[in-house]
N, C-alpha and C positions, 0 to 999 in steps of 0.2 A: 617729337625727334625726327629730323629729316632722314630719308633712307639712304643706304650706302650707294656710291656711285659705282655701278658694276660694268661701265663701258670699258675698263682696262682689264677686266677678268678674262683669262686664257683657260681654255678647257684643259683640265689635267689629262696626264697619260694613266688610263686606268688600268695598264698592264703592269705598272710599277708595283713593286713590293709594298708600298704604302696602302694599296687598296687590296691587299690579299685577304684580309678579314672579311670585307663586304663580298668580294668576288668568289670567295671559298663557300660563303652562305649560300649564294645563288646555285653554285655549281652543285651542292649537296642536295638541292631541289630537283636536280635532274637535268640541269642545263650544261652545255659545253662551256669551256673557258672563252670562246669567241662570243657565244650568246650571252654570258655574264658581262662581258666588258660592254656590250652593245646596250644592254639594259641600263648599267651604270651611266653610260653616255646619254642615253635618252633622258633619264632622270635629271642629269645636270643640266642639260640643255633647256628642260621645261622649266627648271627653277631660274636659270639664267634670264630666260625670255620674261618670266615673270617680275624679276628685279628690274629689268629694263623698262618694263611698262611702268612700274612704280616710280622709277627715277624720272622718266619723261613726264608724268603726270606731276611730279613735284617741280619739275623746271617750268612746266606750263603754268602752274599755280604762282610761281615766283614772277613769271613774266607779267601776269595779269595784275598783281599787286603792285609791281614796280613801275608798270606802264610800258607802253609799246616802244618808247625811245630807249629805254635802259634794257639791253639785250643781255640776258645772262647766258644763253646757248642758242646758237643758230638752229632753229627747227624748220626745215624745210617742209611746206605742206605737200600732200601726196598729189595734189592737183596742180602743182606749180609747173609751169612750162620754162624750160631752159631757154636763155637768150641765145642768140646767134653765136656770141663769143664764148657761151658755157657748153661743155660737152656731157651728155648724162653719164652716170656712174656705170651703167650696164656695158658701156664700150670697153670697160676695162675688164670685164669677166669674160674667161674663155668658155668654150663650149664643154659642158659637163663630160666626164669620162664614164659616167654610168647613167643611162635613161630607164627608170623603173617603168613598169606597166602600169596602167591606170584603170580604175573601175568605171562602171558606165556613167554617162551624163546625168541620167535621172538619180543615181545613186549620190552623186555630188550635189545635186540640188537638194536632196533630203537632208544631206548633212549641213548644208547652209541654213537650212529651216531648222536644224537640231532635232531631227526626227531619228527614231531607231532605224539603224541598218544592219541587217544580217553580216557577220563576219565573212560568210562564204564569198560575199561581192568582191572581198579583197584578197582573196586566195588567187594562185595562177590560174587555176580553172575558171574562176568567176570573171577575172580580167579578160581571159582570152575570149570567152564567150561574149562578154561586154563588147569588145572590139568588133567581133563579127556583126553584132546586133548594131552598133553605132554606123557601121559601113553600109549595111543593108538598109538602114532606116534613118536617113538623115534628120536633123532637128526639125521638128515642127512639121513632119510629113506624115505622122501617124495619127489616126483619128479613131474614137471608140465612142460607144454610148455611156453617158454619164448622168446619173440619176440627179435631178435638181428639185426644187419645189415646184417647178412648172413643168414636170415630167422629165423623160429622157431626151437629152440633147447630143448632138454631134459634136465633139469638142476634141482639142488636141490633147493626147496622152503620149506619156514616155513609154517607149517600148522597153521591156525588161525580161530577163531570163525566168523561166518557171522551174528551173533545176535547182534554185536556192534551197538550203536546208537549214534548220535551226541551229544556233550556236551549240546547243548541248550535245549534238550528234556529229560535231566535227571531230577529227583526230587531233591530238595535241600539237602534232606538226603543223597542220593547218592553221590552229589557233594561234601559234607563235609566229608564224609568217603573217597572217591576216592582221593581227592586232598591230604589229609594226607598220605595216603599209597604211591602216587606217588612221593612226596617230599623226602620220605625215600628212595625210589628207585633211585632218582636223585643222591644222595650222593654215592650210591654203584656203580653208572654207571659213576663216575669220573666228574661229573658236578662241575664247579668252585663254590666256596662257594658264591659269590656275585651273581652268576646267580640264585642260589638257593634262596638266601635271596630276589632277585627281585620277585620270584613267591610267596614267603611267604606273603611279603607286598602286592602284587597284590590281592591275595584272602583275605587277612584281610581288605583292603580297601573296598572291595565289601561286606564284612560281615557288615560293619557299615555304608554302604552308605545310605543317608537318602531318596532315590528314592524308596526303598523297601517298604516304606508305602504308596506310590502313586499308583493311577490306572495304571495298566500295569507295575508296577515298577518291580515286580519279574521277569516277561518275559524279560524285558529289560536287567535285570541283567544277566540272563542266556544267552541271545543272546550275550551280550557284552564279557563275558568271554570266550565264544566260539570262536568268530571271532578274538578278539584281542590276545589270546595265539596261535591260529593257525598263525596268520600273524607274530607275534613276534618270535616263533620258526623258521619259515622259514627264517626271516632275521637274526636270531642267527647263522644259519647255513652258511648263505652267508657272515657273517662278519659285517652286518650292523643292529644291533639291536637298540632298545631304551628303555628308562625308563619306564617299563610297571607298576612299582608300583604305578605311579600316574594316577589316573582316568581321562581320556578326558570327561569333562562334556558334551561338544557340541556333541560328538559321542554318549554318552549315551542318550541324549534327542533324537537325531535323530533316534535312534533305538526303543526308546519307542513310537515315533510317527509313525513309520513305522508299528510296531506291532498294534498299535490303529487303523491305516488305513486298515490293513489286517483284523482285525476283524470286522470293520464296513462293508467292502466289502463282507465278508462271510455272515453277517447278511442280507444285502441287496440281495444277491444271493438267499438265503434260502426264503426271503419274496417273491421275484419275481418268484420263484418255486412253492411256496405255492399258489400264485395268478394264475399262469398259470393252475394249477391243478383244481382249483376252477372254472375257466372259462371254462375249457373242460368239467367239470362236468355239469355245467349249460347247456352247448351246446348240450350235449347227452340227457339231460332231465332225467326223472326217469329211473331206471334200468327196464329191462324186468322182472326180477324175482319180483320185487316189484310190477308191473302191474298185473302180473299173479296171485299173492298172494292175492291181493286185489280183482280181478275178482272173484276168487274161493270163497272169503267170500261172495261176493254181490250174485253170482248165486247159493248158497247153498239153498236147499229147506228148507221152514221154519219148516216142521215136522222133520227134520233131526237134529235141535238144541235140546240141552239137556234143559229140562224145570226145572226151579227152583221151589220149593212148595211155595216160597214167591214172591208174584205178585210185579213186579217193578212198581216204580212211573214213572210218564212222565218224570221227570227230569233224572232218571237213564237210560231210554231208549234212550232218547236222546244223554246222554254222550257214552252209549255203541255202538251206530250206528255210531259215529264219527270215520272216518278211521285215523284221525290225532292223533299221539302218545302224551302223556302228556310231556310238557316240564319240564326240571330238571335243576336246578342251577349248576354252575360250581362246588360248593363244594358238591352237591347231587351226581353229577356224579364221582366226585373224591371218594365219599364213597361207590360206587358200590362194592369194593373190601374189605371193612371194615365190621366189625360186625354191625348188625342192631342197629340203634340208637346211633352210636359212631362217632362223627365226625372226619374227616381226619386232619392230622397235618398241622399247618400253617408253610409254608416254612421259614417265617421270624422269628416268635417269639417261633416256635415249640409247640404252645399250641392248645388245642382243644376245648377251650371256644368259644362260638358263637361270632364271629365278622367278619367283611369283609375282607376276606383273600386276595381278589384280589388287595387290595389298603393298606395292613398292612404296617406301616411305623415304628414299634416298634424298638427301639434302644436297647432293652434287651430282652432276652428269658424269658418264662413264669416263669423260676426258678430264674431271677434275674440276671443270667450271661449276659455277653455283647453279643449282637447278631453278628453273623459271615457274614450275608448277608444283603443286602438292596433291596428295591423294587424301581425302577425308572419309568420314564414315558414309557407308553407302556405296563407296567405290567411285564417288565424284571426283573430278579434276578441277581444281582451282588454279587460276592464274594469280600473279603477285597482287592483283587489285581485289582478289576475292571473288572474280566472276566465274561462274560454273561453265566449263568447256564442254563442248560435244565430244563424247568418247569415240564415237564412230568416225569423226573427222580425222583421228589419229591413225586409223587402220590403213592398210593398203588399198582397200575398196572403200573409198570415203563416203561419208553420207551424202545424200542427194537432196537434203532439204532446201529449197529456194525460197521459203516464205519468211525466213529470218527468224524462226521460233528457236533454232539452235545457234550456239555462238562458235561459229567456224573459225577458229585460231589455232595455230600451231603451239602445242603445249611445251616446245623447247625453245623457241625464238621469239614467239608472239606474232609471226607473220600471219596474214589472212589468206595466202595464195596456196598454202599447202598444210598438211598436218605433220605429226611426229615422223611417220614413216618416210616422207619425203623431204626431211630437215636436212640441211648440209652438215649439222652438228651431230647427226645420228652416227652410231658406230657402223661401219661398213663390214 
């Protein structure tokens, strides 16, 4: 059965009511209406290009069977040169109104060879760094030592950025931006239309996957798309790919359990380290500086103390002689960096009203919005993805960990540059 002629097809308007069902399914996965429309448009374009390839192959087959003199459809070869009386088609095309940024030259060459390329190279940051590298190192002017069977030889190498990161550790916004730009480059690098369509449907399936709303779901999505696309690209080059557009649920759950176990192991390691430090502190006893400071206060002559004109009562004298400092509540210690008389922000409801912050289970913020984090057993704070957040990061005097062992994220809005006490949604 011959394929359908797609040359008269017109791209539909995906903003119409007819497409509300498909568009709403994508929006429920966390996309905006504009992003959902763009995803549907890319999927239609990939399928349309595949239909065009099938139709052209059909026409070419008919032409071969019926002979060169019986022309079914005029197909102009790509290398055909226009005559003096003919004008090329591109003279009728205006200058584009939008010029997108491009990745590095070596990235495009790797795509032409169907090699795996990290999505970071297609982000705004990756493309800007690539532009600077391409200007500083023109083509075929960079050399390096390359290992061969004859030893190390000085050969041309392509300059590339060392700041690239694995796809698993990208933010969701970076992933959304980079995959769209990469798919556009795949078409320019002569990938088959059905190969491009498989990648489009692969990312579309992840956009609407229900595991995203479960604990550790987003982390599982990011690890899945990194590992599966890496393996699929390697198999594509070797001639043994598979249908990547369909999500393997068993593999997805396995990766989520793997991430959960890693998180629990990290928490256990931190607790063991904290317990070890406490035991060492108890074994050492009070520090020498504390003992010397206390001894100096005890040995101080009575006549050297400043005398108050108001005589102290017996109760005040007993309180002043006690070397033990007054204990403060958890919230009082957190308030040490705030203005006097102003309570610190609760990391769950972002309110300042007096309540038991350490066990707050509010489902909504003080303003009525839905809470972004929850408090679980042990006092830990979990975000919507089930990731444990750093409690000290939410206080006025924030955590100073720079090794990445603590998850520094606002429990109120999810931003990384501030904690709950500095969130705009917090009660003033």
